[in-house]
N, C-alpha and C positions, 0 to 999 in steps of 0.2 A: 386957727390960722392954717391955711393950706400950705403944704410943703412946696418949695420952689426947687424942682428937679430939672437937671439937664442930663440927657441920655446920649450915649455913643452907641449907635445901633448899626447892624449890617444893612447895606443898601445895594440895589442892583449895580450901581456905578462905583461901589467901594464902601465907604463908611459915612454915616450921616450923624450930624449933631442936631438933636431935637429937644425942645422944651417939653416938660411933662404935660401930657394931654393934647399936644399939638398934632395936627395931621400932616403938616408940611415940615420939611427939614429946614433948620436954620442955615445949615451949610453941608455940602457933600464933598468929601475928600477921597483921594485914592488909597490912603493908608489909615490904619486905626491910630497910629501914633500921632499923626497930624490932627485927626479928629479929636483925640483926647486932649491935646494941647489947647485947641480952640474951646472945647467944652469946659476945661478947667478955668479959662479966662472968663467965660460967660457965667459959670457957677460962682466964681469969686465976686463978680460984679453984682449978681443977684443976692449973694449971701445965702446960697442954698446948697443942695447936695448934687454931686456928680455920680452917675451910675454908668459903668462901662459894661456893655453886653458882649458876650462871645459870639462866634459865628453861628451858634445854635440858638441865639436869642436870649439865653439865660444870663442873668446878672452875674458877672464874675468878679467885680470890684466896685466898692463904693467909697467915696470921699466926701466928707462934710466940710463946707466952707462958711461956717457961721449959721446961727439960728437953729442949732441942733437941739431938739426938744429933750434929748436924753444924752447930755454930754458925758464923756468918760470921767470917772472919779479917780484921783490919784490913790494908789495903793501903797500907803506907807505904814 
């Protein structure tokens, strides 16, 4: 089953929200915080993973919103 990812990536006009594998942006915003909020909503609706990229394009944070193939185990 393919992963459903939503990315927040740098864009010439600010920050873009893109689905994994897409060539076009879902939405472009002026701030990373606004793009992150939109991406979180999209990711929760898909039940996938949200990946936030830094200005250099590298992933700096990941959040899973369901369907995680390797969920964390409680350490008790």
